N, C-alpha and C positions, 0 to 999 in steps of 0.2 A: 862535651863535644867529642865526636869520634875523631880518631887520628887519621890524617891523610894517608891513604894506602901507598905503599912503595911499589911502583910498577916496573922498576928497573930490575934487570937480572944481576944477581951478585956474582962475584968471581967464582964462588963455589958452584953456583948454578950453571955458569958457563962451562966450567970444567966438567961437570956432570953431563951436560949436553954433548960435549965433545966425546966423552967416553961412550955414551949410549949410541951416538951417531956412528962412531967407528965400529962398535960391535955389530950394529945392524947392517952396516955396509959389508962387513966380512961374513956375517952368518945369515943374513936375510936379504940377498940381492933380489931385485924385482923379478928377475927371470925365475928364481927359485919359488917365489911367492906365486907367480903365475902358474907354474907347473903344479904347485901344491893345491891350487883351487880345483884342479881336475882330478885330484886323487881322493882316496877314501879317508885321508887324514889331513883335513884342511888346517888344523892347528899345529904349529911348530913347537912341539914339546921340548926339543933340544934347545931352541932359542929361549924358551921360557926358563929352562934350567940355567942357561948362561946368564940371563938377566938376574936370576935369583942368586946364583952361587958366585959368579965371577964379578958382578957389579953390585950385588946386594941391594937392588932397587925395589924389591917386592915389599919391603917393610919400611919405606922411608918415613911414613907418617906415624909409625909406631914408636913409642918411647923405648929407650935402651933397656929399661928395667922390665919391659914386657917382651923383650926379645927382638926389638926392631932396631932401626938405624938411628933413631933419635933425631931425625931431620923434621920435615914438615910437609904439608900439602903443597907448598910452593915447589919444592923439589919434585914431588910426585907429578905436578903439572908439567914440569920441564920434560920429564920422561914421556909423558903422554904426547907432548908436542912432537917429539922425535918418533914415537910409535905411529902417530898419525902421518907424519911425513913419509914413513916407510910403508904405510898400510900393513903393519906387522901383524901376522896372524897369531897373536898370543892373548891369553885371558886376563890381561892386566887390569882393564877397567872393572871386570867382574870381581876379581879376587883382591887385587891390591887397593881398590877404591871402594866399591859397593860393600863387599863383605867385610873388609877391614873397618870401614866407617861404622858399620852396624856393631861389630865386636868392640870397637873402642867406646861407642856410646853405652854399650851394655856392661862395660868394664869386665869383660870376659878374659880370664887369665889362662885357661887351659888350651883352647884352640888358637888364640891369637898369636902366640909365638911361632907355631908351626905354619900358620898362614903367612906371617911376616917373613919367615925364612924361605918361603916357596916350597917347603916340604909338602904342604897340602895346598891344593887349588880349591878355593871356595867359590860358591856362587849364591847370590841372593835369589831365592825362588819366588820371583815376581815376573810377570810379563815385562819385556824390555821397554814397552811403551809407557809403563807406569810413571806418573809424574809425582814430584814432591807434593805433599798435602793430600794425596789420594786417601780414601777411606781404607782402614785396615782390612785386608782381604779376608774372605770367608770361604775360599775354594778348598781349603784343607781343614779337616776336622780331626779332633783328637777324641778317641773313644774312651770308655771307662777304664780300660787297661793301659791308657797312655800311649796307644799306637796311632800313627797318623795315616789318614786316608784322604785321597784327593788327587786331582790333576792340575798342574800349573802349566799354562801354554806359553810358548814363545819366550823362553828364558835364554838370555845371552850367556855365553861362556859356560854353559852347563855340560856340554859334551865332554869336556876335559876335567870337570870338577870331580873331586873324590869326597867332598863334603858339601852339604847344602845348609844354608840358613833359611829355614822355612817358617814364614809367618802362618800361624794356625790358630784356630779357636777351639777352646775346650769349654766344659761346663763352667769353669772358673773365669773365662774371659780370654782375651788375646794373649798370645805368647809367641816367643821366637825360639825355635828348636834347631839344634845341630843334628843333622841326619846324614848317616853314611850309607844307608841301604835304599836305593831308588833305581828307577829305570828312566834313562834319558832316550827319548825317541827322536831321532833327527828329523827336522822339517826343512823344506826348501827355503833357503835364505837369500835375499837379494844380495847382501854383502857376504860373499863366500869366505872372506877373511875373518868374519865374526859369525860363525854358525849359531843357529838357534836350535832349541830342542824343547819338546814337550816333556815335562817331568811327571812320572806316575808314581804315586806313593800308595802301596797296598799293605796296610798293617805294618808300616815301617816304624821301628823303634827310634825314638829321638830323645835328646837330652835338652832340657830347658836351659836356654841361655839368658833369656829375659822374660818377665811376665808382667801382665797388666800394663800400666802406663809406661813402664820402662821398655816394654816390647814395642809399643807404638812409637816412642821416641827414637828407639834404635832404628826402626825401619825408615822413619822420616829423615833421620840423620844420614842414613845411607843414600837415600834418594836425593837429598839436597847436595851431598858431596858429589854424587855421580853426575848430577846435572851441571854443577859448577865446573867440574873438572873435564867433563866431556867437551866443553868449549875449547880447552887447550888441545885436545886431540883434533877437533875440527880446525883449529888454527893451523896445526901441522899439515893437515890435508890441503888447506887453502894456500899455505906458503909453498908447498911442493908444486901445486898447480900453477901458481903465479910464476915462480922462478923457472920452472921447466918450460912454460910457454914463452916467457921472455927470451930465454936462450934460443928456442926454436925459431921465433919470428925474426931473429937477427941473422939466422943462417939460411932459412928457406927463401929462395928467390922466386919471384914471379914477375913477368914482364920486364926482366932485366934488372930488378932491384929487390932488396930484402922486403918481405911482406910487412916487417915491422916499421918500415918507413912510410907506410900509408897512414894518412891521418885518422881514418876510421879505426884502424887497429890500435894506434896510439891512444886514442880516446878511451877505447874499451879497457885497455890494460892500465891506463892511468886511473880510471874509476875503480878498477879492481884493486890496485895498490892502496888507494885510500881506504877502501872497505876492509882490506886485510889489516892495515894499520889500526883501524878502529876495533876490529875483532881482537887484536893483540891486547889492546887496552882493557876491554871488558873481560877477557879471559884471565889476564893477570890480576885484575881487580877481584874477580871471583875467587881465584886461588889464594890471594892474600887475605881475603875476608875469612876463608876457612882456616888458614894457618894461624891467624891471630885470634880466632874464636870470636870474631866480631858479631854483634847482635844483628848486623845488617847482612849476614851471610845468605839468608833466604832471598833477600832483595837482590844481592849481587848474582846469585845463581839464576834467578828468574830473568834478570836483565841480560845475562850472558846468553842464555838459551833463546831469549826472544830475538836476539840478533845473530847469533853464530850460525844457525842452520842455513839461512838464506845465503850468507856469504860463502860458506863452504860449498854449497850446491852450485852457486853461480861460478865460483872459481873453477870447479871441476868441469862444469859445462863449457866454460870458455876454453879450458885446456883441450877438451875433445874437439870443439869447433875450430879453434885456431890451429890445431895440428892437421886440419883438413882430413883427407881420406885415411891417413895413417892413424888418426885418433879414434876412428871407428873400428879398427881391427882388434881382434882378440889378443894378438901378439903384443900390442902396445899396452903399457900399464895404466893408461888414462882411465880405462873403464873401472879398474879397481878403486880408484879414488872417487869416481862419480858414484859408484854403488855404496862406498863407505859414507860419502856425504849424504846421499839420499836416505840410507837406512838410519843414520844418526839424526836426521832431521825429524824423525818421529820417535826416537829413543828418549825415554825419561821425560816425555811430554813434548808436544808440538810447540812451535813458536807461538801460535795463537793461544794455546793453553798457558804458556808462561806469561804472555802479555796480560791475560786476564788475571793470573795470580799476582803479577806485579802491580796491577791497578788496585787489587785488594790490599796488598802489603803496604802500599804508600797512601792508602785511603783516597784513591782517585775515583770519584763516583762515575757511574756509567752515564753516557749522554742521554738527555731527555728525548723521548720519542714524540 
């Protein structure tokens, strides 16, 4: 019988939250993030260095013997909640989660310590919409000389990456390569705080990190961890939207009274509070399943993503609408959260894709036609 997951935050996790939130408030105020989205450098590399060097949160899930902090995916999830709450423009999901999970699965000892320390920013060279359980990609091929050729479209966190983990196929079968020579072509991204890029590999040299079934397992481990922990980031987005909107409707007056006193507004926010509380439960469950190495981690990840996307989008939409005219302006940060929620809703598999996967994982047959 599987152990009941612990969904509560430990004292250490709460202390970590406070430290991350304080750093983000000081180094990544919303005004700075808004200004950065209109610049040619949408990713805040200085903030990334602060997270890596001052707080050491880029290698939380990596054992100390491998150069990490020796914590777990639970602590990583807490960091993601705060990054979602701040809509922080850093490559944490791509490097500290997706790439790190792949390297951990492959038991890679050369690159992992430098990624854990934040010295290298890594990205998994897959389209950001790729869901766990997807077929091993064949867009990148390895020639007879061991050089990589191909294009991978719409990769998240690739514009700031200095090393790629590239799933590729050679004559011997699937493999995962570490690649340092590539071209990242920026593409227009809905979420300007998480820019996407097309990756071009033209006779790029690569070092095998995992081969055969081990490569397939490493890629799927990365996608499962990414889907599970993306829910924590979505939770942060939803919590910001709910808390900010609650504060606003208490202060904004219409017809001589706070708009929060109107029954219709109360009902909308009460429903949203319940949904966010439920999202917190499924996100914590997914993080705990990963941290404990539970066999139910794929189920927990699918469940989290089947639910999280709609809650985050609804919360951000309510924030925009209940802020009235100001919510529709470029100067107000609400649009950052709506775009983050919308883009995350198709990242690492849509909710429908995860519902279908969940049905298969728990052996739930499709309804008869």
